[in-house]
matplotlib code that plots the C-alpha trace (Angstrom):
import matplotlib.pyplot as plt

x = [0.0, 1.1, 0.6, 1.5, 1.3, 1.2, 0.9, 1.2, 1.0, 2.4, 4.1, 1.0, -1.4, -3.3, -1.7, -3.6, -3.1, -3.9, -3.5, -3.8, -4.4, -3.1, -5.5, -7.5, -7.7, -7.4, -8.4, -7.3, -9.7, -8.6, -8.6, -5.5, -2.8, -4.5, -1.4, -2.1, 1.3, 3.1, 1.3, 2.4, 6.0, 6.1, 4.9, 7.4, 10.3, 10.9, 11.6, 8.4, 7.0, 4.9, 6.1, 5.1, 6.2, 5.8, 5.6, 5.1, 4.1, 4.8, 8.4, 9.8, 10.0, 13.6, 13.5, 16.5, 15.0, 11.3, 8.8, 7.1, 6.4, 4.9, 3.0, 2.9, 0.4, 2.7, 3.5, 7.1, 8.4, 11.9, 11.4, 14.3, 13.3, 10.5, 7.5, 9.2, 12.4, 10.5, 8.6, 11.9, 13.9, 13.3, 14.2, 17.3, 18.4, 18.2, 20.1, 17.1, 16.2, 12.7, 10.9, 8.0, 7.4, 7.4, 4.8, 2.7, 2.7, 1.9, -1.0, -2.2, -2.6, -3.7, -0.7, 0.8, 0.4, 2.5, 5.7, 7.9, 6.5, 8.2, 6.4, 5.7, 3.7, 1.3, -1.9, -2.2, -4.1, -1.5, 1.3, -0.3, -0.8, 2.9, 3.8, 1.7, 3.3, 6.8, 5.9, 4.5, 7.7, 9.3, 6.8, 5.8, 3.7, 2.5, 1.6, 1.2, -0.7, -0.8, -3.7, -2.8, -5.9, -5.9, -4.6, -7.0, -10.4, -13.6, -13.9, -10.2, -10.7, -13.8, -11.9, -8.9, -11.0, -12.5, -9.1, -7.5, -9.9, -9.0, -5.3, -5.3, -7.2, -4.9, -1.6, -2.6, -0.9, -2.0, -3.0, -3.0, -4.7, -5.1, -7.6, -9.6, -12.6, -15.4, -16.5, -13.1, -13.4, -16.8, -16.0, -12.7, -12.4, -12.5, -11.4, -11.7, -9.7, -10.8, -8.0, -8.7, -6.1, -3.4, -5.7, -7.4, -11.1, -12.5, -11.8, -13.9, -15.9, -17.0, -20.6, -20.2, -18.5, -21.1, -24.0, -22.6, -20.0, -18.6, -19.1, -19.7, -16.1, -16.3, -19.8, -18.8, -15.6, -17.5, -20.0, -19.7, -21.2, -20.9, -23.7, -26.7, -27.6, -31.1, -30.4, -27.5, -27.3, -29.0, -27.7, -28.6, -26.6, -27.4, -28.4, -31.0, -33.0, -35.9, -38.6, -41.9, -45.4, -47.1, -47.1, -44.7, -41.7, -39.5, -40.2, -37.2, -36.1, -33.6, -30.5, -29.0, -29.4, -26.5, -26.5, -23.9, -26.5, -26.4, -27.2, -28.6, -27.6, -30.1, -28.6, -31.4, -32.2, -34.3, -36.6, -36.3, -37.6, -34.5, -34.0, -32.7, -30.0, -28.2, -28.5, -27.3, -29.6, -28.3, -30.9, -30.6, -30.9, -31.9, -34.5, -36.6, -36.5, -34.8, -33.2, -35.8, -38.4, -40.0, -40.0, -40.7, -37.8, -38.3, -36.1, -36.9, -36.4, -34.2, -31.7, -31.2, -27.6, -27.6, -24.1, -24.3, -23.7]
y = [0.0, 3.6, 6.1, 9.8, 11.2, 15.0, 15.7, 19.4, 20.3, 23.8, 24.9, 26.9, 23.9, 22.2, 18.7, 15.6, 11.9, 9.7, 6.0, 3.8, 0.0, -2.8, -3.9, -0.7, 2.6, 5.9, 8.9, 12.4, 14.9, 18.5, 21.3, 22.6, 23.9, 22.3, 20.3, 16.9, 16.6, 17.7, 15.0, 12.4, 13.6, 13.4, 9.8, 9.0, 10.5, 13.3, 16.9, 18.8, 21.6, 19.0, 17.5, 14.6, 11.2, 8.5, 4.9, 1.7, -1.4, 0.5, 1.3, 4.8, 5.0, 5.2, 6.1, 4.1, 0.8, 1.7, -0.3, 2.7, 3.4, 6.5, 7.2, 10.8, 12.9, 12.8, 9.6, 9.2, 6.3, 5.7, 6.7, 4.6, 1.3, -1.0, -1.6, -4.8, -2.9, -0.2, -2.7, -4.6, -1.4, -1.4, -5.1, -4.6, -1.8, -4.3, -6.9, -9.1, -10.5, -12.0, -12.1, -14.0, -11.2, -8.7, -10.6, -11.1, -7.3, -6.5, -8.9, -7.4, -3.9, -5.4, -4.4, -7.9, -7.6, -4.5, -5.7, -5.1, -1.6, 1.7, 4.2, 6.7, 4.0, 3.8, 5.7, 7.8, 5.1, 2.5, 4.7, 5.2, 1.4, 1.0, 3.5, 1.5, -1.8, -0.4, 1.0, -2.5, -4.1, -2.8, -5.0, -2.0, -2.1, 1.4, 2.8, 6.5, 7.9, 11.7, 12.6, 9.9, 10.3, 14.0, 13.8, 11.0, 11.1, 10.2, 6.6, 5.8, 7.1, 4.9, 1.8, 2.5, 3.2, -0.3, -1.9, -0.2, -1.9, -5.3, -4.4, -3.4, -6.5, -8.8, -7.2, -6.3, -2.9, 0.1, 2.7, 6.5, 8.2, 11.9, 13.6, 16.9, 15.0, 14.1, 11.3, 9.5, 9.9, 8.4, 5.6, 4.5, 5.4, 2.9, 5.9, 9.5, 12.5, 16.0, 18.5, 22.3, 25.1, 22.7, 21.5, 18.1, 19.1, 15.6, 11.9, 8.8, 6.6, 8.3, 7.8, 9.2, 12.4, 12.8, 12.5, 14.3, 17.0, 19.0, 22.3, 24.2, 23.7, 19.9, 19.7, 21.9, 19.9, 16.7, 18.2, 18.7, 21.3, 23.0, 23.0, 25.4, 27.8, 27.7, 30.0, 31.1, 27.6, 25.3, 24.0, 21.3, 19.4, 19.9, 16.2, 16.6, 19.3, 18.2, 19.8, 20.1, 20.0, 21.6, 25.0, 23.9, 24.4, 27.5, 29.8, 29.8, 31.2, 29.1, 31.0, 28.1, 24.4, 22.0, 18.2, 15.5, 12.9, 11.1, 14.2, 17.7, 20.8, 23.6, 27.0, 28.9, 32.0, 30.7, 32.9, 32.2, 33.9, 36.0, 36.8, 35.2, 32.6, 31.1, 27.3, 24.5, 21.5, 18.1, 15.9, 12.5, 12.2, 14.9, 17.5, 19.6, 22.9, 25.9, 29.1, 31.7, 29.3, 29.5, 26.3, 25.2, 23.5, 21.5, 20.0, 17.1, 18.0, 14.9, 16.2, 19.6, 19.9, 21.8, 23.4, 26.2, 29.9]
z = [0.0, -0.8, 2.0, 2.1, 5.6, 6.3, 2.6, 1.7, -2.0, -1.1, 2.1, 3.0, 2.4, 5.2, 5.8, 4.8, 4.8, 1.8, 1.1, -2.0, -1.5, -3.7, -6.4, -6.3, -8.1, -6.2, -8.4, -7.7, -9.3, -9.7, -12.1, -13.9, -11.5, -8.5, -7.6, -9.2, -10.8, -7.7, -5.8, -8.4, -8.4, -4.6, -4.7, -7.5, -5.5, -8.1, -7.4, -6.5, -4.3, -2.5, 0.8, 3.0, 4.2, 1.5, 2.6, 0.6, 2.5, 5.7, 4.8, 3.9, 0.1, -1.3, -5.0, -6.1, -4.9, -4.6, -6.7, -8.3, -12.0, -13.5, -16.8, -17.9, -20.0, -23.0, -24.8, -23.5, -25.5, -27.0, -30.7, -32.1, -30.3, -31.4, -29.2, -27.9, -27.2, -25.3, -23.1, -22.4, -21.6, -17.8, -17.5, -19.6, -17.3, -14.5, -16.4, -17.2, -20.5, -20.6, -24.0, -22.6, -20.1, -22.9, -24.9, -21.7, -21.0, -24.6, -24.5, -21.2, -22.9, -26.2, -28.4, -28.8, -32.6, -32.7, -31.1, -34.2, -35.0, -34.1, -31.8, -34.6, -36.4, -33.5, -32.8, -29.7, -27.8, -28.8, -27.6, -24.3, -23.9, -24.7, -22.0, -19.5, -20.5, -20.1, -16.7, -15.7, -16.8, -13.6, -11.6, -9.6, -6.5, -7.2, -10.6, -11.0, -14.0, -14.3, -16.6, -19.1, -21.2, -21.6, -25.2, -26.3, -27.9, -26.1, -27.5, -26.6, -23.1, -22.6, -23.8, -21.7, -18.6, -18.9, -19.6, -16.6, -14.2, -15.6, -15.5, -11.8, -10.8, -12.8, -11.6, -8.0, -8.4, -6.4, -9.0, -8.3, -11.3, -11.7, -13.9, -14.4, -15.8, -13.3, -15.7, -15.3, -11.6, -11.3, -13.8, -12.2, -8.6, -5.7, -3.6, -4.8, -3.6, -4.5, -4.9, -5.2, -5.1, -3.6, -0.8, -0.3, 0.0, 0.6, 0.1, 0.2, -2.2, -5.4, -4.6, -1.1, -2.4, -5.2, -2.8, 0.2, -0.8, 2.1, 0.4, -2.9, -4.2, -3.7, -5.3, -8.3, -8.9, -9.2, -11.6, -15.4, -16.2, -12.8, -10.3, -10.4, -7.7, -6.1, -3.1, -0.9, 0.6, -1.9, -5.2, -7.8, -10.4, -14.1, -14.5, -11.6, -13.3, -15.6, -17.8, -16.0, -17.6, -14.6, -12.9, -10.1, -12.3, -12.4, -15.3, -17.6, -21.0, -23.1, -24.1, -26.1, -26.8, -27.4, -28.1, -28.7, -29.6, -26.3, -24.2, -24.6, -22.7, -22.1, -21.1, -19.4, -17.5, -14.5, -12.5, -8.7, -5.7, -5.2, -8.9, -12.1, -12.3, -15.3, -15.3, -17.4, -17.6, -18.7, -20.4, -22.0, -25.8, -28.3, -27.4, -29.8, -27.8, -29.2, -28.0, -27.1, -25.9, -22.5, -20.4, -16.9, -15.0, -11.9, -9.2, -6.9, -3.2, -2.7, -5.3, -3.6, -2.2, 1.1, 1.1, 3.6, 3.0]

ax = plt.figure().add_subplot(projection="3d")
ax.plot(x, y, z, "-o")
ax.set_aspect("equal")
plt.show()
């Protein structure tokens, strides 16, 4: 297990303790410049502004002998070596030659048919799979992935999300995965850590944090688009607002309507008791409403987030 005690992303940060267990995925969700990379670099034993005591299996982590591997945002592969050579490189550095292990790792990340190709002959998703296989060649107890899907398209992200779960279960590695995308966090996390402005806001199961955020920042971080304001203390997520056919809904005027086929987003000026608020409503499928229309928007009481002033 990886543990970081008295973690401080910046010297002025409040200290926090985090832990990642073997065979599970810990996701760190935070916006750009929130401290995700500093946290990963601390866990990897690399120079960083973050501080804290890093232990693996109860022992203080020593970088030279520590069983930690890291996968970065960019596709960091050796351009003049084949796929097989890239995967084998950590073993060769340790004086180990094991072609069977190379084939096994390639099969694990579904690139076994590409072993003789060069990295520049691979797609983005294949290059990221290669980087993961090379990291696993070290037989790490801890695998760090710092926003590894940020340069991939939606379909590749979905496919790799599903494959990561299988990979973690089969290898027993403790995976620490950072992202700025709430959908990645909800899809992957066994444990979720919310990071905002170099502070750990909240940690626990993804469902617990989604249902019971400790405040506005935590709720908004785990919402895409951001949460809508009902009053000084009450908020609602875009997916929990629905169109109403009766007079109990809030009178609203649509500013814009967007769709990606699977979902539609209504941008609306919503009339509330204290005035008008700009909301985004997330609905399944394609809707026929258009900008300029007047609609009624409703919220179930059970979906209201009470977040304090």
